[in-house]
C-alpha positions in Angstrom: -49.4 -131.7 48.6 -48.7 -131.8 44.9 -46.1 -129.0 45.2 -44.2 -130.9 47.9 -44.4 -134.2 46.0 -43.4 -132.5 42.7 -40.4 -130.6 44.2 -39.1 -133.8 45.9 -39.5 -135.8 42.8 -37.9 -133.3 40.4 -34.9 -132.9 42.7 -34.5 -136.7 43.1 -35.0 -137.1 39.3 -31.7 -135.2 38.8 -29.8 -137.0 41.5 -31.3 -140.5 41.3 -30.0 -143.1 38.9 -30.2 -146.5 37.5 -26.4 -146.6 38.1 -25.2 -148.4 35.0 -21.8 -149.8 35.3 -18.9 -148.0 33.6 -18.6 -151.0 31.2 -22.2 -150.3 30.0 -21.5 -146.7 29.1 -20.1 -145.8 25.7 -16.3 -145.2 25.7 -16.6 -143.0 22.6 -18.0 -139.9 24.3 -16.7 -137.2 26.7 -16.3 -137.8 30.4 -19.0 -135.2 31.1 -21.4 -137.2 28.9 -20.5 -140.4 30.7 -21.1 -138.8 34.0 -24.6 -137.6 32.9 -25.6 -141.0 31.6 -24.6 -142.5 35.0 -27.3 -140.4 36.9 -29.9 -139.5 34.3 -33.4 -140.8 34.5 -36.5 -140.0 32.4 -38.5 -136.9 33.4 -41.9 -137.7 34.8 -44.8 -135.5 33.5 -47.4 -138.1 34.4 -48.4 -136.7 37.8 -50.5 -133.5 37.0 -54.2 -133.9 37.0 -55.4 -130.3 37.0 -54.4 -127.1 35.3 -53.1 -125.9 38.7 -50.9 -129.0 38.9 -49.5 -128.3 35.5 -48.7 -124.7 36.6 -46.9 -125.9 39.7 -44.9 -128.5 37.7 -44.0 -125.9 35.1 -42.6 -123.5 37.7 -40.6 -126.2 39.4 -39.1 -127.5 36.1 -38.2 -124.0 35.0 -36.5 -123.3 38.4 -34.5 -126.5 38.3 -33.4 -126.5 34.7 -32.7 -122.8 34.2 -29.0 -122.9 33.5 -28.8 -119.3 32.2 -26.3 -118.2 35.0 -23.9 -120.9 33.9 -24.3 -119.9 30.3 -23.7 -116.3 31.1 -20.2 -117.2 32.2 -19.3 -118.7 28.9 -21.5 -116.6 26.5 -22.3 -113.3 28.2 -25.7 -112.0 27.0 -28.4 -109.5 27.6 -32.1 -110.0 27.1 -35.0 -107.8 26.5 -38.7 -108.6 26.6 -40.5 -107.8 23.4 -44.1 -108.2 22.1 -44.0 -109.4 18.5 -47.3 -110.2 16.8 -49.1 -109.8 20.1 -46.9 -112.6 21.6 -44.3 -112.3 24.4 -40.7 -113.0 23.3 -37.3 -112.9 25.0 -34.7 -111.3 22.7 -31.1 -112.5 23.3 -28.1 -110.5 22.3 -24.4 -111.4 22.7 -22.3 -109.1 24.9 -18.9 -108.9 23.1 -16.8 -106.6 21.0 -18.0 -108.0 17.7 -20.2 -105.9 15.5 -23.7 -107.4 15.7 -25.5 -108.7 12.6 -28.5 -106.4 12.5 -30.2 -107.3 9.2 -30.8 -111.0 9.9 -32.4 -112.8 12.8 -32.9 -116.2 14.4 -36.4 -117.2 15.6 -36.1 -119.9 18.3 -38.9 -122.1 19.7 -38.3 -123.8 23.0 -39.0 -127.4 23.9 -41.0 -128.9 26.7 -43.6 -131.3 25.2 -46.0 -128.3 24.7 -46.7 -128.3 28.4 -43.6 -126.9 30.1 -40.5 -124.8 29.1 -39.8 -121.1 28.6 -37.6 -118.9 26.5 -35.5 -118.3 29.6 -34.7 -122.0 30.1 -33.6 -122.1 26.5 -30.9 -119.5 27.1 -28.6 -122.5 26.9 -29.3 -122.6 23.2 -30.2 -119.0 22.4 -27.2 -117.3 24.1 -24.5 -119.5 22.4 -26.3 -119.0 19.0 -26.3 -115.2 19.5 -22.5 -115.3 20.1 -21.7 -117.8 17.3 -23.9 -116.1 14.6 -23.7 -112.4 15.8 -27.5 -112.2 15.3 -30.3 -111.5 17.7 -32.1 -114.7 18.8 -35.8 -114.1 19.4 -37.2 -116.9 21.7 -41.0 -117.1 21.7 -43.0 -117.8 24.9 -45.9 -119.4 23.0 -48.9 -120.5 25.0 -48.8 -123.9 26.6 -51.3 -126.8 27.2 -53.5 -127.9 28.9 -54.7 -124.3 29.3 -54.1 -123.6 25.6 -54.1 -126.8 23.5 -53.5 -127.1 19.8 -53.5 -124.9 17.8 -52.7 -122.1 20.3 -48.9 -122.6 20.2 -48.9 -122.7 16.4 -51.1 -119.6 16.1 -48.6 -117.8 18.4 -45.5 -118.6 16.5 -47.2 -117.9 13.1 -48.2 -114.5 14.5 -44.6 -113.8 15.5 -43.2 -114.9 12.2 -45.8 -112.9 10.2 -44.8 -109.8 12.2 -41.1 -110.4 11.6 -41.8 -110.4 7.9 -42.7 -106.7 8.3 -39.1 -106.0 9.3 -37.1 -108.8 7.5 -37.2 -110.6 4.3 -38.0 -114.3 4.7 -34.5 -115.0 3.3 -33.0 -113.1 6.3 -34.8 -115.2 8.9 -33.7 -118.6 10.2 -35.8 -120.7 12.6 -34.5 -123.1 15.3 -36.3 -125.3 17.7 -35.8 -128.0 20.3 -38.0 -131.1 20.7 -41.6 -129.9 20.6 -40.3 -126.5 19.5 -38.6 -128.2 16.6 -41.8 -129.8 15.5 -43.6 -126.5 16.0 -41.0 -124.9 13.7 -41.9 -127.4 11.0 -45.6 -126.7 11.5 -44.9 -122.9 11.3 -43.2 -123.2 7.9 -45.9 -125.5 6.6 -48.5 -122.9 7.7 -46.5 -120.1 6.2 -46.3 -122.0 2.9 -50.0 -122.6 2.9 -50.7 -118.9 3.5 -48.3 -117.9 0.7 -45.9 -116.2 3.1 -42.2 -115.8 2.3 -40.3 -118.8 3.8 -37.3 -118.6 6.0 -33.8 -119.3 4.8 -33.3 -122.4 6.8 -34.5 -124.6 9.7 -32.3 -126.0 12.5 -34.1 -128.8 14.3 -32.8 -130.3 17.6 -34.5 -133.7 17.9 -38.0 -132.7 16.7 -41.0 -134.5 18.3 -42.2 -135.2 14.8 -44.6 -138.0 15.7 -46.8 -137.7 18.8 -47.9 -141.4 18.7 -45.7 -144.1 20.1 -44.5 -145.1 16.6 -40.9 -145.6 15.7 -38.4 -148.4 16.3 -36.2 -146.5 18.8 -39.2 -146.2 21.2 -38.6 -149.9 21.8 -34.9 -150.5 21.0 -33.8 -147.7 23.4 -36.3 -148.5 26.1 -34.4 -148.5 29.4 -31.3 -147.2 27.7 -32.4 -143.7 26.6 -32.2 -141.2 29.4 -34.5 -138.0 29.7 -37.5 -139.4 27.9 -40.0 -142.2 28.5 -43.2 -142.3 26.5 -45.5 -143.3 29.3 -43.9 -141.1 31.9 -42.8 -138.1 29.9 -44.8 -137.9 26.7 -48.2 -139.6 26.9 -50.0 -137.2 29.2 -48.4 -134.2 27.6 -49.5 -135.3 24.2 -53.1 -135.8 25.4 -53.0 -132.3 27.0 -51.8 -130.7 23.8 -54.1 -132.6 21.5 -57.4 -132.1 23.5 -59.1 -134.3 21.0 -57.3 -133.2 17.8 -56.1 -135.8 15.3 -52.6 -137.0 16.3 -51.7 -137.7 12.7 -52.4 -134.1 11.5 -49.2 -133.0 9.8 -49.2 -129.8 11.8 -49.1 -131.9 14.9 -47.0 -134.8 13.8 -45.0 -133.3 10.8 -43.4 -136.6 9.9 -46.7 -137.0 7.9 -46.4 -133.7 6.1 -45.9 -133.1 2.3 -42.7 -131.2 1.8 -42.7 -131.4 -2.0 -43.9 -127.9 -2.8 -40.9 -126.0 -1.6 -39.3 -126.1 1.8 -36.2 -124.5 3.3 -32.9 -126.3 3.8 -33.0 -128.2 7.1 -30.6 -129.6 9.6 -31.7 -132.2 12.0 -29.5 -133.0 15.0 -30.2 -136.2 17.1 -28.3 -138.5 19.4 -28.0 -142.3 19.2 -29.5 -142.5 22.7 -32.5 -140.3 21.9 -35.9 -141.9 22.0 -36.8 -139.8 18.9 -34.0 -141.2 16.8 -36.0 -143.3 14.5 -38.7 -140.7 14.0 -36.0 -138.2 13.1 -34.8 -140.8 10.6 -38.4 -141.1 9.2 -38.7 -137.3 9.0 -35.4 -137.0 7.1 -36.3 -139.7 4.7 -39.7 -138.1 4.0 -38.0 -134.8 3.4 -35.4 -136.3 1.1 -38.1 -138.1 -0.9 -39.9 -134.7 -1.3 -36.8 -133.0 -2.5 -35.8 -131.0 0.5 -32.1 -130.2 1.1 -31.9 -131.9 4.5 -29.1 -133.2 6.6 -29.4 -135.5 9.6 -26.5 -135.0 12.0 -26.0 -138.0 14.3 -24.3 -137.7 17.7 -22.7 -140.7 19.2 -24.1 -141.6 22.7 -26.1 -138.4 23.0 -29.5 -138.2 24.5 -32.6 -136.0 23.9 -31.8 -132.3 23.8 -28.2 -132.9 24.9 -27.5 -129.5 23.4 -29.0 -128.0 26.6 -26.2 -129.2 28.8 -23.9 -126.1 29.1 -20.8 -128.0 30.3 -21.0 -130.7 27.8 -18.3 -130.6 25.0 -20.6 -132.3 22.5 -23.3 -129.7 23.2 -20.9 -126.9 22.3 -19.8 -128.7 19.2 -23.4 -129.3 18.1 -24.3 -125.7 18.6 -21.3 -124.6 16.6 -22.4 -126.9 13.8 -25.9 -125.5 14.0 -24.6 -121.9 14.0 -22.4 -122.6 11.0 -25.4 -124.1 9.1 -27.6 -121.1 9.9 -24.9 -118.5 8.9 -24.1 -120.3 5.7 -27.8 -120.5 4.8 -28.0 -116.7 5.1 -25.2 -115.9 2.8 -26.8 -114.2 -0.2 -26.6 -111.0 -2.0 
């Protein structure tokens, strides 16, 4: 019964709409973006009650949102499965005539509110980055809640990073992440710093879920306007599953509360003006600026949460090129 309801809901979630009038849509974005905003509704992760329910929902979301075939047409890639630090990863390599960059690497952490998502689904980010930078992109399939609540995901990505340091200098590694994966990237570097590990050259964060509580102005100002996310429908139950009783204000869970003053890599934060996380990205950026981090927040007009994952969206391609340029420039050293 849950599978039938979930499948029906997820399909209708893509097709159903609030049908805003054209006059209510921003005139300053691409036609593709306007078309998306006309049909987009927040994802609903409020239905699962059991671990089995979460597994079914996870499978259906991966099936529906896996756009790797579309990405393959624009950015041909190959993947290999690789165990790194005892954790499963999917390694993306560009298929082209360019000489690959073999001495530097991108570590990518997928989104999905810590309860859904896979490295394969994030091919829409990993494959373009592999082409644009020439580097391998290692996408980690960290453990998910509720089966594996905090700190399981963090332990997994720290284990991967620690193992990568056996092959690369920290200054030859850059880390990217989307949504929960972006917050996890921040937590990874905070843990690495605490353990005295070499830090990566840079972080590229696509709308980090940097505050798990419903705190932040845009939760309220964008209510009913922001597509994709809704706190009660999309985030509340996922946060509870991930926390499993842990302190929501722990900086390794909500890194907007972290101390960045003792050394932290240059960071790029991308976020759209219709993203529910907009104000928390602003809070994170201000915290990092105050603590002396070289951080840039890149704002995208009319864009929604994780808009970079829409392979046919011009703004997504432009944002990934900005991200790739930032990562490549950060790795330019002797």
